[in-house]
C-alpha positions in Angstrom: 0.0 0.0 0.0 1.4 3.5 -1.0 0.0 6.5 1.3 -0.5 9.2 -0.9 -1.5 11.5 1.7 -2.3 11.0 5.4 -6.0 10.9 3.9 -5.8 9.0 1.0 -3.6 5.6 0.0 -3.5 3.4 -3.1 -3.0 -0.2 -3.3 -3.3 -2.9 -5.9 -5.4 -6.0 -5.9 -4.5 -8.1 -8.6 -4.8 -5.8 -11.7 -7.2 -3.1 -9.8 -5.9 -0.2 -8.1 -8.0 0.3 -4.5 -7.9 4.4 -4.2 -8.9 4.4 -0.3 -10.2 7.8 1.3 -9.4 7.6 5.4 -10.2 11.0 6.5 -12.7 10.1 9.9 -14.9 10.5 10.9 -17.3 11.1 7.8 -14.5 11.4 4.8 -14.8 14.9 4.3 -13.4 16.0 1.1 -10.8 18.9 2.7 -7.4 19.4 0.8 -5.6 16.1 1.7 -8.3 14.0 0.3 -8.5 16.3 -3.0 -5.1 16.0 -3.4 -4.6 12.5 -2.8 -7.3 11.6 -5.1 -5.9 13.7 -7.9 -2.3 12.2 -7.2 -3.8 8.8 -7.0 -5.2 8.9 -10.3 -2.0 10.1 -12.1 -0.3 7.6 -10.6 -2.7 4.9 -11.6 -2.9 6.2 -14.8 1.1 5.7 -15.2 1.0 2.4 -13.6 1.0 -0.1 -16.5 -0.1 -3.1 -13.8 -3.4 -1.6 -12.9 -6.0 -1.6 -15.1 -8.9 -0.4 -13.3 -9.4 1.6 -10.4 -11.9 1.3 -7.4 -12.4 4.7 -5.3 -14.0 3.7 -1.8 -14.2 5.5 1.6 -12.8 3.6 4.8 -14.9 3.5 8.1 -18.6 4.6 8.0 -18.9 6.6 4.7 -17.9 7.1 1.0 -17.8 10.5 1.9 -19.8 12.9 3.5 -19.1 16.0 1.4 -17.0 19.2 1.5 -15.3 19.8 4.8 -17.4 23.1 5.7 -14.5 24.1 8.0 -13.1 25.3 5.0 -16.2 27.4 3.8 -15.3 31.2 3.8 -11.7 30.6 3.8 -9.3 30.6 0.8 -9.8 27.1 -0.9 -6.1 25.4 -1.5 -6.0 23.7 -4.9 -6.7 21.2 -6.1 -10.3 22.4 -6.2 -13.1 19.6 -6.4 -14.2 20.2 -10.4 -10.6 19.7 -10.9 -10.1 16.6 -9.4 -13.3 15.1 -10.4 -12.3 15.9 -14.1 -9.5 14.1 -13.6 -11.3 11.3 -12.4 -13.6 11.2 -15.4 -11.2 11.7 -17.7 -9.3 8.9 -16.8 -8.0 6.7 -19.2 -8.7 3.4 -17.1 -12.8 2.7 -16.4 -13.2 4.0 -12.7 -15.5 2.4 -9.9 -17.0 4.3 -6.9 -17.8 1.7 -3.9 -20.2 3.2 -2.1 -21.0 2.9 1.8 -22.8 4.6 4.4 -23.3 8.1 3.5 -22.6 9.6 0.1 -23.6 13.3 0.4 -22.8 16.8 -1.5 -19.2 16.5 -2.9 -18.9 12.9 -1.8 -21.8 12.2 -4.2 -20.5 14.5 -7.1 -17.4 12.3 -6.6 -19.0 9.4 -7.3 -20.8 10.9 -10.1 -17.2 11.7 -11.8 -16.5 7.8 -11.6 -17.7 5.7 -15.0 -19.3 3.0 -12.7 -21.0 3.2 -9.2 -22.0 0.1 -6.9 -23.1 0.4 -3.2 -23.9 -1.9 -0.2 -27.6 -2.0 1.2 -27.3 0.6 3.8 -25.8 3.4 1.4 -27.8 6.4 1.4 -27.3 9.2 -1.2 -27.9 13.0 -1.0 -27.0 16.5 -1.8 -27.5 18.5 0.7 -26.2 21.6 0.0 -29.8 23.5 -0.2 -30.0 23.1 3.6 -26.6 25.5 4.0 -28.0 28.1 1.2 -26.0 26.6 -1.6 -26.2 24.6 -4.4 -24.0 21.5 -5.3 -20.7 23.2 -6.9 -18.9 20.7 -8.1 -21.3 19.5 -11.2 -23.7 18.0 -9.3 -26.5 19.8 -10.8 -25.2 19.2 -14.2 -24.2 15.4 -13.7 -27.7 14.3 -11.6 -30.0 15.1 -14.2 -27.8 13.1 -16.7 -27.8 10.2 -14.8 -31.7 9.9 -13.3 -34.0 12.5 -15.3 -34.8 15.9 -14.6 -37.6 15.9 -12.2 -36.3 13.4 -10.1 -32.7 15.3 -9.9 -35.2 18.3 -9.0 -36.6 16.9 -6.4 -33.3 15.5 -4.7 -31.3 18.5 -5.2 -34.1 21.3 -4.2 -34.9 19.2 -1.1 -31.6 18.1 0.0 -32.9 14.7 1.6 -31.4 11.6 0.8 -32.4 8.6 -1.2 -31.8 4.7 -0.4 -30.0 2.1 -2.3 -33.3 1.0 -3.8 -34.3 4.1 -5.4 -30.6 4.8 -6.4 -30.7 1.6 -8.5 -34.4 1.8 -9.8 -33.4 5.6 -10.9 -29.7 4.7 -12.7 -27.8 6.6 -10.0 -26.0 3.1 -9.3 -25.1 0.1 -11.6 -25.0 -2.7 -9.0 -25.9 -3.5 -5.4 -22.8 -5.2 -3.7 -23.4 -8.4 -2.0 -20.7 -9.3 0.8 -17.7 -7.1 1.7 -17.5 -4.1 -0.5 -14.2 -4.0 -1.7 -13.9 -7.5 -2.9 -18.0 -7.1 -4.6 -16.1 -3.8 -6.1 -12.8 -5.3 -7.5 -15.0 -8.2 -9.2 -17.2 -5.5 -10.7 -14.3 -4.0 -12.1 -12.7 -7.2 -13.3 -15.8 -7.7 -15.1 -16.0 -4.2 -16.2 -12.0 -5.0 -18.2 -13.7 -8.6 -19.4 -16.8 -7.4 -21.1 -14.9 -4.9 -22.4 -17.2 -2.2 -21.4 -16.8 1.2 -22.4 -16.2 4.1 -20.2 -19.4 5.7 -19.3 -18.6 9.6 -19.0 -21.7 11.1 -17.2 -21.0 14.5 -18.4 -21.6 13.0 -22.1 -25.0 11.3 -21.2 -27.8 12.9 -22.9 -30.6 10.7 -23.2 -32.1 11.3 -19.7 -32.2 15.3 -20.2 -33.7 14.9 -23.7 -37.5 15.0 -22.7 -36.9 18.2 -20.7 -35.3 19.8 -23.3 -38.5 19.2 -25.5 -40.4 19.9 -22.6 -38.9 23.1 -20.8 -42.4 23.8 -19.1 -41.4 21.0 -16.3 -39.0 23.6 -14.8 -42.1 26.2 -14.0 -44.6 23.3 -13.1 -41.5 22.3 -10.5 -41.7 25.9 -9.2 -45.6 26.4 -9.0 -45.7 23.0 -7.1 -43.2 23.8 -4.7 -43.8 27.6 -4.0 -44.8 27.3 -0.8 -41.6 25.1 0.5 -39.2 27.4 -1.2 -40.8 30.9 -0.1 -38.7 33.5 0.8 -35.5 30.8 -0.1 -33.0 31.9 -2.8 -30.8 28.5 -3.0 -34.2 26.6 -4.1 -34.3 28.6 -7.5 -30.7 28.8 -8.1 -30.6 25.3 -7.7 -33.8 25.2 -10.4 -31.5 27.5 -12.8 -28.6 25.1 -12.5 -30.4 22.6 -13.7 -31.9 24.1 -16.5 -28.3 25.3 -17.8 -27.8 21.0 -17.5 -30.5 20.7 -20.2 -29.7 23.9 -22.1 -26.2 24.3 -22.0 -23.0 22.3 -23.0 -21.8 20.3 -20.0 -19.1 22.7 -19.9 -20.9 25.7 -20.0 -23.7 24.4 -17.6 -20.9 23.8 -14.9 -19.3 27.5 -15.4 -23.0 28.7 -14.8 -23.3 26.3 -11.6 -20.2 27.8 -10.2 -21.2 31.5 -10.7 -24.6 30.8 -9.1 -22.8 28.6 -6.3 -20.6 31.6 -5.6 -23.2 34.3 -5.5 -25.0 32.0 -2.9 -22.0 31.4 -1.1 -21.6 35.3 -0.9 -25.0 36.6 0.1 -26.7 36.7 3.8 -28.9 33.8 3.5 -26.2 30.8 3.1 -24.2 32.9 5.9 -27.5 32.6 7.9 -27.9 28.6 7.4 -24.4 28.0 7.4 -24.3 29.8 10.9 -27.4 28.0 12.0 -26.1 24.3 11.1 -22.9 25.3 13.7 -25.3 26.9 15.9 -27.8 23.7 16.3 -24.6 21.7 17.0 -23.3 23.6 19.5 -26.8 24.2 21.7 -26.4 21.0 23.6 -22.8 21.8 24.8 -23.0 22.7 28.1 -19.8 24.5 29.4 -19.9 22.9 32.8 -21.3 19.7 31.7 -18.5 17.4 30.4 -18.9 15.0 28.0 -18.7 12.2 30.6 -21.3 13.5 33.2 -23.0 10.3 34.4 -26.6 10.0 33.0 -29.5 7.9 34.8 -31.2 5.4 32.6 -35.0 6.3 31.5 -36.8 3.3 30.9 -40.2 4.4 32.1 -42.2 7.9 32.1 -45.2 9.1 34.2 -47.2 12.1 32.5 -49.8 14.0 34.3 -52.3 15.6 32.4 -54.0 13.6 29.5 -55.1 17.2 27.5 -53.3 18.3 24.1 -49.8 18.7 25.7 -49.5 15.8 27.8 -50.6 13.5 24.9 -48.5 15.0 23.0 -45.3 14.8 25.1 -46.6 11.1 25.6 -46.3 10.2 22.0 -42.5 11.4 21.9 -41.8 8.6 24.5 -43.9 6.2 22.9 -42.2 6.9 19.7 -39.0 6.4 21.0 -40.0 2.8 22.6 -40.1 4.0 26.1 -43.5 3.0 28.2 -45.9 5.8 29.4 -48.3 6.1 31.8 -51.1 9.3 31.9 -52.4 10.2 34.8 -55.7 12.4 35.1 -58.2 12.7 37.8 -61.4 11.7 35.4 -61.8 8.7 33.0 -63.4 10.6 30.2 -60.1 12.8 30.4 -58.0 9.6 29.8 -60.4 8.2 27.2 -60.5 11.4 25.3 -56.6 12.1 25.4 -55.9 8.4 24.5 -58.5 8.8 21.9 -56.7 11.7 20.6 -53.5 10.2 20.4 -54.7 7.4 18.8 -56.3 9.8 16.2 -53.0 11.5 15.5 -51.2 7.8 14.9 -54.0 6.8 12.3 -54.0 10.1 10.4 -49.8 9.7 10.0 -50.5 5.8 9.1 -53.4 6.7 6.3 -50.5 9.0 4.8 -48.0 6.0 4.6 -45.6 7.3 7.2 -46.5 4.3 9.5 -47.9 0.8 9.7 -50.7 -0.3 11.2 -48.8 -2.6 13.4 -46.6 0.5 14.6 -49.7 2.2 15.3 -50.7 -0.6 17.9 -47.0 -1.2 18.7 -47.1 3.1 20.0 -50.6 2.7 21.7 -49.3 -0.4 23.3 -46.9 1.7 25.2 -49.1 4.1 26.4 -51.5 3.4 29.5 -53.9 5.8 31.1 -54.8 5.3 35.2 -56.6 8.1 37.7 -54.0 7.2 40.2 -51.1 9.3 40.8 -49.4 6.2 43.1 -49.2 4.5 39.6 -46.4 6.6 39.2 -44.4 5.1 42.0 -41.7 3.1 39.5 -41.2 5.6 37.0 -37.6 7.0 36.1 -39.0 10.5 34.7 -42.4 12.5 35.7 -43.5 15.1 33.4 -46.4 17.3 34.6 -48.1 19.0 32.1 -51.5 20.7 33.4 -52.5 24.2 33.4 -50.4 27.3 34.3 -51.2 27.7 38.0 -48.7 27.8 40.4 -50.7 26.7 43.4 -51.5 23.4 41.4 -48.3 22.4 40.2 -46.6 23.2 43.9 -49.3 20.7 45.1 -48.8 17.8 42.3 -44.8 18.5 43.2 -45.2 17.7 47.0 -47.3 14.8 46.2 -45.1 13.6 43.5 -42.1 13.8 46.3 -43.7 11.1 48.3 -45.1 8.9 45.6 -42.0 8.7 43.3 -38.6 6.3 44.2 -35.8 7.9 45.1 -33.7 8.4 41.9 -36.9 9.6 39.9 -36.5 12.7 38.0 -39.3 15.3 38.5 -40.1 17.6 35.5 -42.6 20.7 34.6 -43.5 21.6 31.5 -44.5 25.2 32.6 -44.1 27.9 30.0 -43.8 30.8 32.2 -43.6 29.7 36.1 -40.5 29.5 38.6 -39.3 26.4 38.3 -37.2 26.8 41.7 -40.2 27.5 43.8 -42.1 24.6 42.2 -38.7 22.6 43.6 -38.8 24.0 46.8 -41.9 21.8 47.4 -40.0 18.6 47.4 -37.3 17.2 49.4 -35.1 16.4 46.2 -34.6 19.6 44.3 -31.5 18.4 42.8 -33.6 16.3 40.8 -36.3 18.5 39.8 -36.1 20.6 36.4 -38.1 22.2 33.9 -38.9 20.6 30.2 -40.8 23.0 28.4 -42.0 21.5 25.4 -43.4 23.4 22.5 -46.9 22.9 21.1 -47.7 20.6 19.4 -45.4 18.6 21.3 -45.3 15.7 18.9 -44.3 17.8 16.2 -42.4 20.8 17.4 -38.5 19.8 17.6 -38.0 22.3 20.3 -37.5 21.3 23.9 -36.3 24.1 26.7 -34.3 22.6 29.7 -35.0 24.8 32.3 -31.9 24.3 34.7 -33.6 25.3 38.3 -31.1 26.5 41.2 -30.6 23.2 42.9 -30.9 20.8 39.2 -28.2 18.2 39.6 -25.4 17.8 36.6 -26.5 14.6 36.3 -29.9 15.5 35.9 -29.4 17.9 33.2 -27.3 15.7 31.5 -29.6 13.1 31.1 -32.1 15.5 30.2 -29.9 16.4 27.2 -29.5 12.6 26.7 -33.4 11.9 26.8 -33.9 14.9 24.4 -31.7 13.3 21.9 -33.6 9.8 22.3 -37.0 11.6 21.6 -35.5 13.3 18.8 -35.7 16.9 20.1 -33.3 20.2 19.7 -32.3 21.0 23.2 -31.7 24.1 24.3 -30.7 24.9 28.4 -31.8 28.0 30.0 -32.0 29.5 33.3 -35.2 30.2 35.5 -37.2 33.9 34.7 -40.6 34.5 33.8 -40.9 33.1 30.2 -37.5 31.7 30.4 -36.0 32.7 27.0 -38.4 32.0 24.2 -41.7 33.2 25.7 -39.8 36.0 27.4 -38.7 37.3 24.0 -41.9 36.4 22.2 -43.8 38.6 24.7 -42.4 41.9 23.5 -43.3 41.0 19.6 -46.8 40.1 21.1 -46.8 43.5 22.7 -45.6 46.3 20.1 -47.9 44.0 17.8 -50.9 44.8 20.0 -50.1 48.7 20.4 -49.5 49.1 16.7 -53.0 47.2 15.7 -54.4 50.0 18.7 -52.7 53.1 17.3 -53.7 52.3 13.7 -52.1 49.6 11.6 -54.7 47.0 10.6 -53.8 43.3 11.3 -53.7 42.8 7.7 -50.4 45.1 7.3 -49.0 43.9 10.4 -49.2 40.2 9.8 -48.0 40.8 5.8 -45.0 42.5 7.2 -44.1 39.8 9.3 -45.1 37.0 6.9 -42.9 38.8 4.1 -40.3 38.6 6.9 -40.3 35.0 6.6 -42.3 33.5 9.5 -45.1 31.2 8.2 -48.0 33.8 9.7 -48.4 36.8 11.5 -49.1 37.7 15.3 -53.2 38.0 14.6 -53.1 34.9 12.3 -51.3 33.0 14.3 -53.3 34.1 17.5 -56.6 33.1 15.8 -55.4 30.0 15.2 -54.4 29.4 18.7 -57.3 30.5 20.1 -57.6 34.5 21.5 -59.3 32.8 24.3 -55.8 31.2 25.5 -54.9 32.6 28.3 -58.5 34.8 28.9 -60.3 34.6 32.6 -63.8 34.3 31.4 -65.0 34.9 35.3 -63.0 38.0 35.6 -63.4 39.4 31.9 -64.4 43.1 32.1 -63.4 44.4 28.7 -60.1 46.0 30.2 -57.8 44.6 27.1 -58.5 43.9 23.1 -58.4 40.0 24.0 -61.2 40.6 26.6 -63.6 42.7 24.2 -63.0 39.8 21.2 -63.4 37.1 23.5 -66.4 38.3 25.2 -67.8 39.1 21.7 -67.6 35.1 21.5 -64.6 35.8 18.8 -62.4 33.4 19.6 -60.4 32.7 16.4 -60.9 30.1 13.6 -62.7 27.8 16.2 -65.8 30.2 16.2 -65.4 31.3 12.6 -64.2 35.0 14.0 -61.3 36.5 15.8 -59.0 39.0 14.4 -60.5 37.8 11.3 -63.3 36.2 9.8 -63.5 32.4 8.6 -65.7 30.6 6.0 -67.1 27.6 7.4 -64.5 24.6 7.1 -61.8 26.9 6.2 -58.8 28.2 7.6 -58.3 31.3 5.3 -58.3 34.5 7.4 -60.5 37.1 5.2 -60.1 40.6 6.2 -62.9 42.0 8.3 -63.9 45.4 8.7 -66.1 44.8 11.8 -63.1 43.9 13.7 -61.1 46.7 12.6 -64.1 48.9 13.8 -63.8 47.0 17.3 -60.4 47.8 17.6 -60.9 51.3 16.8 -63.5 52.0 19.1 -61.8 50.3 22.0 -58.6 52.5 21.0 -60.8 55.6 21.5 -62.0 54.5 25.0 -58.5 53.9 26.1 -57.2 57.6 24.7 -55.0 56.1 22.2 -54.6 58.6 19.1 -54.9 56.5 16.0 -52.8 57.4 12.6 -52.5 56.5 9.3 -48.8 57.1 8.7 -47.5 53.5 10.4 -44.9 52.4 7.7 -43.7 48.6 7.2 -40.5 49.6 8.2 -41.8 51.0 11.2 -43.7 47.7 11.9 -40.6 45.6 11.3 -38.5 47.3 14.2 -41.1 47.6 16.6 -41.8 43.7 16.2 -38.3 42.6 16.0 -35.8 44.7 17.9 -37.4 44.2 21.0 -37.2 40.6 20.8 -33.1 41.3 19.9 -32.8 43.6 23.0 -34.6 41.2 25.4 -32.2 38.3 23.9 -29.3 40.6 24.9 -31.0 41.0 28.4 -31.1 36.9 29.2 -27.2 36.7 27.7 -26.4 39.5 30.0 -28.6 37.7 32.9 -27.0 34.2 31.4 -30.5 33.0 31.4 -29.0 31.5 28.1 -25.6 30.1 27.4 -24.9 31.7 24.2 -26.6 34.1 21.8 -26.7 31.2 19.1 -28.9 29.0 21.5 -31.2 31.9 21.4 -31.5 31.7 17.8 -31.8 27.7 17.6 -35.1 28.3 20.0 -36.5 30.8 17.6 -35.5 29.0 14.7 -37.4 25.7 15.9 -39.9 27.1 18.5 -41.0 30.3 16.8 -40.9 29.7 13.2 -38.1 32.7 12.7 -37.1 32.2 9.1 -33.8 29.9 8.9 -32.7 31.7 6.1 -32.3 35.1 8.5 -30.4 32.8 11.2 -32.4 34.0 14.5 -32.8 37.2 15.7 -29.1 37.4 17.5 -27.6 36.5 14.0 -30.0 38.9 12.4 -28.9 41.7 14.8 -25.1 41.0 14.1 -26.3 41.1 10.3 -28.2 44.3 10.3 -25.6 45.9 12.7 -25.7 46.3 16.5 -25.2 50.1 16.1 -28.1 50.3 13.7 -30.4 48.0 16.7 -29.4 50.5 19.5 -29.6 53.7 17.5 -33.3 52.2 17.0 -34.2 51.4 20.3 -33.2 54.9 21.7 -35.2 56.2 18.9 -38.1 54.5 20.0 -37.2 54.7 23.9 -37.3 58.5 23.4 -40.9 58.0 22.1 -42.5 55.3 24.1 -40.4 55.2 27.8 -38.1 52.7 29.4 -39.9 49.3 27.8 -37.3 50.4 24.9 -34.4 51.0 27.0 -31.6 49.4 25.0 -29.6 46.6 27.4 -26.3 47.1 28.8 -25.1 44.2 26.8 -26.4 45.8 23.6 -24.7 49.1 24.7 -21.4 47.4 25.8 -20.8 45.4 22.1 -21.0 48.2 20.5 -18.7 50.5 22.3 -16.4 47.7 21.9 -17.1 47.3 18.1 -18.1 43.4 18.8 -20.9 41.2 17.6 -22.9 38.9 19.5 -21.3 36.1 17.7 -18.4 37.0 19.4 -19.9 35.5 22.4 -20.9 32.2 21.1 -17.4 30.7 21.5 
């Protein structure tokens, strides 16, 4: 065996050269791999004993693609497109032997080979779009030539991988390997030689793109079909344009255009935001004082108190992970209704082909209901999910302390309340923490883990481990009213409600927020959730706009009217002059002078900048570990558009000096609620960004 670089070696098996990538953990295509492949092909060309080549990856992957650590830095030669050109133009047959993940540049490398063989567990993908990019080493040009335009468009614009069967059926690979991959690949290469198969250069294939050349409407139809999914994103459209070039331009011109589009995306703010978020999501679970080797406890049985929407959704997360769950509620009909909702959710998933009926029954078999809290005596984790009443929660935890075994973790799903106060009701405060799931809990990926004053490191480490097991993105936060996400969200809620009273119609505010990239604006969201959430019917006295609307029966979508009106059976909001009169009348009673000069810019500033400012306070108070954690919370819990990175990244993008100036402008106009955070002023004075605090 010859070591070409520290990451690539060349060895011979009879007349077959094996060029092996060994760059743990995922064989990323850094400079040592690129140089090794380029030099290895040259060596094989000169070696008369080698008649064919196999390129493969050692370890668990062929290659997971580019080394993302090189992004934003000057790229050392040889560049990947040049390496792939050498592979494709090799005069000897080159076989890609694929195992594990073959993503991004890894798949582009495989496509530059003349033949491809893969093991049964291999997966193939071009995930660059998820980083705000497109495949930049001829992936948009070669993939359509192998599997056809429509399949290639789906794969490139979604970034989602496919399995080996689909790869074989679509022509992406030539054969599924049996037995050891290396042996199978060598045998395949020898068969190519013995059968005198012609070398297949993907760049020269035309049959798969000919149909699209004659039917260019394919592209506009694809755009229309996916308009909702692509809304606001720049990369998917660039991907489509690149595939159009594969159809309509010679290969070399298409590659040149692909590189142009790639460079434009790389230099843009969206890709910067999405690449930032990629690292932020991987950093969020790293807590400075919780080492990797911190012991954790086994969670084999879980108890949930409350069979409502939240409790049922939480139960599904654990059942999905194969963990038995006991749900406690005070009445049998509450339990029956809650278990019925869970079954309905699973049945809907089965009807859409997302699981089998056997899966439904297996998961339902893991969930049992009881009216006795004493039945939780043997569980390893209890999650309380009752409504937001501090006295009720304190009473529940006092009872749990006497019922649950030593070593059981006690968690509250509270969205706002003081976890320290709740923990103090027990004799084991070090075993208490908050697990704030977001609704619907079986769908939303975010989990705020609330670290109370006395929560032990082992309990916190266990919570982080169980979050991974139930496929949640966990962000650790400290105790304060609303923790991190809801505390920041309250700022937008306050300003949107003030703006509507000052004269901006709900439609204008919602459009500004929607156009910024959120799934919906604050008033459409309120109608969806229900305006009566948090409304105290018994003590309602028309003191707030919420009370006025609820007293009139305008509860949102469920009543057919809220801030908007809704046709029967429809969720589409319709502008309602009646509600605008209700708002104007209420504002007049409050002595609020309305105006008609509220601009979209003012709406955006007043709805977004207070979120940023509150985030700065949260970092300053050490409620969150780092600014990027707040961005992860907002992307996953509140619909912040990922192509804007999160509120703290966005603040850095627009400039903290501009944010500070705007805060001061509105402080002079509206008072102390707009007072800039001390950290914001400090960073501006020091010429720093929130990103400098991420570590």
